[in-house]
N, C-alpha and C positions, 0 to 999 in steps of 0.2 A: 740255208736260210738267212734272210736279211733282218736288219733292225731299221725301224722307221720312227721318226720323232714328229710329234705334233705339239707345237709350243704356242705360247701367246706373247712371246717377246723375241726379237731378233738377236739379242746378245746370245741366248741359249741356242738358237738355231745356227748361228755362225759358229759357235764352239763345237757343236756337234758335227758340222760339215767339215770342219779342220780335222777331225779324226775319221772322216769318211762315212759318215751316217747321213743318209738322205732324210728329208723331212719338209715340213710345211709351217708357216707362221699363220695362225688362225686369229683374226681380230674380230670377225663377225660371229659371235657365239650362237646366234640363232641357227646358222648353217653347220654347226659343229657336228651335230649328229649324222647329217648326211655325209660329211667329209670322212668321219670315223667308219661309217658303213662302207664307203668306196675303198678305204685302205684295208679294212679286214677281209674284202672280197679277194684281194691278191694273195694267192696261195703261198708265195715264196716269202712273206713277212712273218718271221718267227716271234719277234719282239716288237712291241708297240710301246714306245716311250711317250708319255703324256705329261705336260706339266701339271702341277697340283692344282693350279688355279682352274684350268679347263676340266679337270676331274670333278671339282665341286661344282662346275656348271651343268654337267651332265652325268650325275651319279647313277641314274637307273641303267642307262646304256653301259657304262663301264662295268658296273656290277654284273649285268646280264653277260658281258663278254667274259668276265673273270669266272663266272659260275658255270656257264653253259658251253664253253668252247674250249677246246684243247689248245688251239693256236688262234691268235697270237698271245703271247704272255704280255700282260699289261703291267707296265711299271710307271708308277707315279715319280716324277722328278720334283723335288722341292724347289721353291722360288728362291732366287738368289738374295732376296731380302728376308731376313729373319723376322718373324713376328715375336715380339716381346709380349709376354703375358703377365 
């Protein structure tokens, strides 16, 4: 099984590429749902890493994958900038 990354910034993408994890950078959030659907159709992807910002953009689809599918395991990656509250 493979790991795949969907991120909204190039730094995260490059960092994961350096350790051998394939992925894509998504800047157009309107097409995010269709790109996630394409990725989860691949049977060899066991873990799907998604940046936290993109998870907030499409919470219904992410929750549906987490609740109703055995694979891929969806892991939210926090943004490099820490939000101070």
